[in-house]
C-alpha positions in Angstrom: -16.8 -115.3 46.3 -17.0 -119.1 46.8 -15.3 -121.2 44.3 -18.0 -123.2 42.5 -15.6 -125.3 40.5 -16.5 -123.6 37.3 -13.2 -124.5 35.7 -14.0 -126.6 32.7 -12.7 -130.2 32.7 -13.2 -131.5 29.2 -10.7 -130.7 26.5 -13.3 -129.3 24.1 -14.2 -126.5 26.4 -10.6 -125.7 27.2 -9.8 -125.6 23.4 -12.6 -123.1 22.8 -11.6 -121.0 25.9 -15.3 -120.1 26.3 -17.7 -121.0 29.2 -21.0 -122.1 27.7 -24.5 -122.8 29.0 -23.8 -126.5 28.7 -20.6 -126.0 30.8 -22.6 -124.2 33.5 -25.3 -126.9 33.5 -22.6 -129.6 33.8 -21.2 -127.8 36.9 -24.6 -127.6 38.4 -25.1 -131.3 37.7 -21.8 -132.3 39.2 -21.9 -130.0 42.3 -25.6 -130.2 43.2 -26.4 -133.7 42.0 -29.4 -132.6 39.9 -30.2 -134.5 36.8 -28.7 -133.1 33.6 -32.1 -132.0 32.4 -32.8 -130.3 35.8 -29.4 -128.6 35.7 -29.9 -127.3 32.2 -33.3 -126.0 33.3 -31.9 -124.2 36.3 -29.3 -122.5 34.2 -31.9 -121.5 31.6 -34.2 -120.1 34.2 -31.5 -118.0 35.8 -30.4 -116.6 32.4 -34.1 -116.0 31.4 -34.8 -114.1 34.6 -31.7 -112.0 34.1 -32.7 -111.2 30.5 -36.3 -110.4 31.5 -35.1 -108.0 34.2 -32.8 -106.2 31.7 -35.6 -106.1 29.1 -37.8 -104.3 31.8 -35.1 -101.7 32.3 -33.6 -103.0 35.5 -29.9 -103.4 36.2 -28.7 -106.8 37.3 -26.1 -107.0 40.1 -24.5 -110.3 41.1 -22.5 -109.9 44.2 -18.8 -110.9 43.8 -19.3 -111.1 40.0 -20.4 -107.8 38.6 -23.2 -105.6 37.4 -25.0 -105.4 34.1 -25.9 -101.8 33.6 -28.4 -100.3 31.2 -27.8 -96.8 29.7 -29.9 -94.8 27.4 -27.9 -93.0 24.8 -29.3 -89.9 23.1 -29.4 -89.2 19.4 -26.1 -87.9 17.9 -24.5 -87.1 14.6 -22.2 -89.7 13.1 -20.2 -89.8 10.0 -20.1 -92.4 7.2 -16.4 -93.3 7.0 -16.6 -94.2 3.4 -18.4 -91.1 2.1 -17.8 -88.6 4.9 -21.5 -87.7 4.9 -23.0 -86.9 8.4 -25.9 -89.1 9.4 -28.0 -89.0 12.5 -27.6 -92.0 14.9 -30.9 -92.9 16.6 -31.2 -92.9 20.4 -30.8 -96.4 21.8 -30.4 -98.4 25.0 -27.1 -100.2 25.6 -25.9 -102.7 28.2 -22.5 -102.6 29.8 -20.9 -104.9 32.3 -18.8 -103.7 35.2 -16.9 -106.5 37.0 -16.8 -106.4 40.8 -13.6 -105.7 42.6 -13.4 -109.3 43.6 -13.7 -110.4 40.0 -11.1 -107.9 38.9 -8.7 -109.1 41.6 -9.2 -112.7 40.5 -8.6 -111.9 36.8 -5.5 -109.9 37.6 -3.8 -112.9 39.3 
């Protein structure tokens, strides 16, 4: 996977230890030379397309990064921990993320 220089530079981002949309837009701005507005728009469009694909029931795979996988879970019986009463848990769709081997190797360093 190519290094896109996604490491955050400003102290605020380092203090929060979280990569945000604004951080991604800033990287696009610096690396590709697009205006800040265009960079933010590119990031928003990519995230929007990913969300739309997931909403339509399609998995999203980003090579070298990982896969967002949708799973349908059936109805099951749960228990209220406070009262001990059994209650049905409705069927639902959940999303999981599985990091690629490349990503896992980079994180393990």
